[in-house]
C-alpha positions in Angstrom: 0.0 0.0 0.0 1.2 3.5 -0.8 -0.3 6.9 0.2 0.7 10.0 -1.6 0.9 13.3 0.2 1.5 16.5 -1.7 4.0 19.0 -0.3 5.3 22.3 -1.6 9.0 22.8 -2.2 11.2 25.8 -2.8 9.8 28.2 -5.3 6.4 26.7 -5.0 7.4 23.4 -6.8 4.9 20.5 -6.2 6.5 17.5 -4.6 5.1 14.0 -4.0 5.8 12.4 -0.6 4.9 8.8 0.1 4.0 6.5 3.0 4.4 2.8 2.4 2.9 0.0 4.5 2.0 -3.7 4.1 -1.7 -4.3 3.2 -3.8 -5.5 6.1 -4.2 -9.3 6.4 -7.6 -10.8 5.5 -10.0 -10.5 8.3 -7.9 -7.9 10.2 -8.8 -4.4 11.1 -8.2 -2.2 7.9 -6.3 0.3 10.1 -3.7 -2.3 11.0 -0.5 -1.9 9.1 -1.4 1.6 7.8 1.5 4.0 7.7 -0.5 6.6 9.7 -1.8 4.1 12.3 0.3 5.6 15.1 -0.2 9.4 15.4 2.8 11.0 17.0 5.2 8.2 16.2 8.8 9.3 15.7 9.4 10.6 12.1 11.8 9.4 9.5 12.3 11.1 6.1 13.8 9.0 3.4 15.7 10.7 0.5 16.7 8.8 -2.6 19.7 9.4 -4.8 20.2 11.0 -8.2 17.7 9.5 -10.7 16.0 7.6 -7.9 12.5 7.8 -6.6 10.6 7.4 -3.3 9.6 3.8 -4.2 13.2 2.7 -4.0 12.8 3.1 -0.2 9.5 1.0 -0.1 11.1 -2.0 1.7 12.8 0.2 4.3 9.7 2.3 4.8 7.4 -0.8 5.3 9.9 -2.1 7.9 9.8 1.2 9.8 6.1 1.8 9.5 5.2 -0.6 12.3 6.7 1.6 14.9 7.5 4.9 13.2 6.1 7.4 10.7 8.3 6.9 7.6 7.9 9.1 4.6 9.9 8.9 1.4 10.1 12.0 -0.8 10.2 12.2 -4.6 12.8 15.0 -4.9 12.4 17.8 -7.5 12.8 16.5 -11.0 12.3 12.9 -9.9 9.5 10.4 -9.6 6.1 12.0 -9.5 7.3 15.4 -8.3 7.2 18.4 -10.6 9.9 18.6 -13.3 9.7 22.3 -14.3 12.7 22.9 -16.6 12.8 26.5 -15.4 13.1 25.5 -11.7 16.3 25.6 -9.7 18.2 22.4 -9.4 20.7 23.7 -6.9 21.8 22.3 -3.6 19.9 25.1 -1.8 16.7 24.1 -3.6 17.0 20.4 -2.7 17.8 21.3 0.9 14.9 23.7 1.2 12.5 21.1 -0.3 13.5 18.6 2.4 13.2 21.3 5.1 9.7 22.1 3.9 8.7 18.5 3.7 9.7 17.9 7.4 7.7 21.0 8.5 4.6 20.4 6.4 4.4 16.7 7.2 5.0 17.3 10.9 7.9 14.8 11.1 10.4 16.9 13.0 12.6 16.3 14.8 13.1 13.4 12.5 15.8 10.9 11.5 16.9 11.6 8.0 18.0 8.6 5.9 19.7 9.5 2.6 21.2 7.5 -0.2 23.9 9.2 -2.4 22.6 12.6 -3.4 19.9 12.3 -0.8 22.5 11.7 1.9 24.2 15.0 0.9 20.9 16.8 1.1 20.3 15.2 4.5 23.6 16.3 6.1 23.4 19.8 4.6 19.9 20.1 6.1 21.1 18.7 9.4 23.9 21.4 9.4 21.5 24.1 8.5 18.5 23.2 10.8 19.7 21.1 13.7 16.3 21.7 15.4 14.6 19.5 12.7 17.0 16.5 12.8 17.5 14.1 15.6 19.6 11.6 13.7 21.1 11.0 10.3 22.0 8.0 8.2 24.4 8.6 5.3 24.5 5.8 2.7 27.3 5.7 0.1 27.9 9.4 -0.4 31.4 10.9 -0.6 32.3 14.1 1.1 35.2 14.8 -1.3 35.0 16.6 -4.6 34.5 14.3 -7.6 35.7 16.9 -10.2 35.1 17.7 -13.9 36.3 14.4 -15.2 33.5 12.7 -13.3 30.9 15.0 -14.7 32.1 14.4 -18.3 31.9 10.6 -17.7 28.3 11.0 -16.5 27.4 13.0 -19.6 28.9 10.4 -21.9 27.1 7.6 -19.9 23.7 9.3 -20.4 24.4 9.6 -24.2 25.2 5.8 -24.3 21.7 4.8 -23.1 19.8 3.1 -25.9 16.6 5.0 -25.4 13.8 4.4 -26.1 13.9 0.9 -24.7 11.4 -1.5 -26.4 10.3 -3.2 -23.2 10.9 -3.1 -19.5 12.7 -6.4 -19.8 15.2 -4.5 -22.1 15.6 -1.9 -19.5 16.5 -4.5 -16.9 18.9 -6.3 -19.2 20.8 -3.2 -20.3 21.3 -1.7 -16.8 21.8 -5.1 -15.2 24.1 -6.7 -17.8 25.0 -4.6 -20.9 25.7 -1.2 -19.4 29.5 -0.7 -19.7 29.5 0.6 -16.1 28.3 -2.9 -14.9 31.3 -4.9 -13.6 29.2 -8.1 -13.1 25.5 -9.0 -13.8 23.2 -7.3 -11.3 19.5 -8.0 -11.6 18.8 -5.6 -8.7 20.5 -2.8 -10.6 18.3 -3.6 -13.6 15.2 -3.5 -11.5 16.3 -0.3 -9.9 16.4 1.5 -13.2 13.2 -0.2 -14.5 11.4 1.7 -11.7 12.4 5.0 -13.1 11.0 4.4 -16.6 7.7 5.2 -18.1 6.0 4.1 -21.3 5.8 6.7 -24.0 4.6 6.5 -27.6 7.9 5.1 -28.9 8.9 2.9 -26.0 10.2 3.2 -22.4 12.0 6.4 -21.4 13.2 7.7 -18.0 10.7 9.7 -16.0 13.4 12.4 -15.5 15.2 14.6 -18.0 18.9 13.6 -18.2 19.9 17.2 -18.6 18.2 18.1 -15.3 20.1 15.2 -13.7 23.4 16.6 -15.0 22.5 20.1 -13.8 21.6 18.7 -10.4 24.9 16.8 -10.2 26.9 19.8 -11.4 25.8 21.6 -8.2 27.9 19.3 -6.0 30.6 17.5 -7.9 33.1 20.3 -8.0 33.0 21.0 -4.3 34.1 19.1 -1.2 31.5 18.9 1.6 33.6 18.3 4.7 32.9 21.6 6.3 29.1 21.0 6.3 29.7 17.5 7.5 31.6 18.8 10.5 28.6 21.1 11.4 26.3 18.1 11.9 25.7 17.7 15.6 23.2 14.9 15.8 24.2 11.2 16.0 25.1 10.1 12.4 25.7 6.7 10.9 27.9 6.5 7.8 27.0 3.3 5.9 28.8 1.9 2.9 28.3 -1.1 0.7 31.6 -3.0 0.6 31.6 -2.8 -3.2 30.1 0.7 -3.3 31.4 4.1 -4.4 32.4 5.3 -0.9 35.7 3.8 0.1 36.4 2.6 3.6 39.2 5.1 4.2 37.0 8.1 3.2 34.0 6.7 5.2 36.1 6.4 8.3 37.4 9.9 7.8 33.8 11.1 7.6 33.1 9.4 10.9 36.1 11.1 12.4 35.0 14.5 11.2 31.5 14.1 12.4 31.0 15.2 16.1 28.9 12.1 16.8 29.7 9.7 13.9 29.4 6.0 13.7 30.4 3.5 11.0 28.7 0.5 9.4 29.2 -1.7 6.4 26.8 -3.8 4.4 28.7 -7.0 3.3 28.4 -8.1 -0.4 26.5 -4.9 -1.3 27.4 -2.2 -3.8 26.1 1.4 -4.2 22.5 0.3 -4.0 22.8 -1.4 -0.6 19.4 -0.6 0.7 17.7 -1.8 -2.5 20.0 -4.7 -3.4 20.2 -6.4 0.0 17.4 -5.0 2.2 17.8 -7.6 4.9 21.5 -6.9 5.3 20.8 -3.2 5.2 18.3 -3.5 8.0 20.8 -5.4 10.1 23.4 -2.6 9.5 21.2 0.3 10.4 18.7 -1.2 12.8 20.6 -0.7 16.1 21.4 2.9 15.2 17.7 3.6 14.3 16.5 2.0 17.5 18.7 4.3 19.5 18.0 7.5 17.5 14.3 6.9 17.5 14.2 6.0 21.2 13.2 2.3 20.9 
């Protein structure tokens, strides 16, 4: 089950937020398992990465929904949120969107859980508005600058996509096997990208505009973000997939820089740890969430 809640982001942009919960069992009270069944429950805001969408957090959100109010946000330009080409796709806009979502949804003080770009948004918001954030989970996002070469590689990668895809099965195969960035077959990666496609007149295309994604990425790749990380005062867990994009040395340095940092790994996982291996992800973050949310 999924329930959409519309919120207003920076500049009046319309954003879609989502609560996920398991459907009630036959013969049970329809209210059981609903994401809003516990008014006043501790809040969690889940922020996806670049090109992602709120549904990528569905497994985590359902796991949390039994005891907490977990909401996943389709960030601007992503999912079912507005994709106005004239809107700002800056760091400030993304942070203001998350800030507005926390306030409008009544989640604060919340635990923020962010993957990749969403993790950067989360720690920038925690540094800016510590009153809104009681805890933070950073999943596979680097604090160091990635540089111009990285941005050029991404632009070339987008141009390599064989769009439109004829079928969703073709989407899964290309991103899971044929993509030159894939080191070994990954059905989960294929499924991840299949979720961000929609059917158009000539086949399956991404729900986002690649140029907007490059503009969004451009707003952070040239800068390091250690200073903002050091300003995060709440308890923070830095999580990495062992085969992900965040190396162990940098992750441990991030923990050292954080005033209240902790470290965790998800064995056998890559960049999409929360999506690829949800059980191992829950084991890695569960103890921290229990403490941060007062369980």
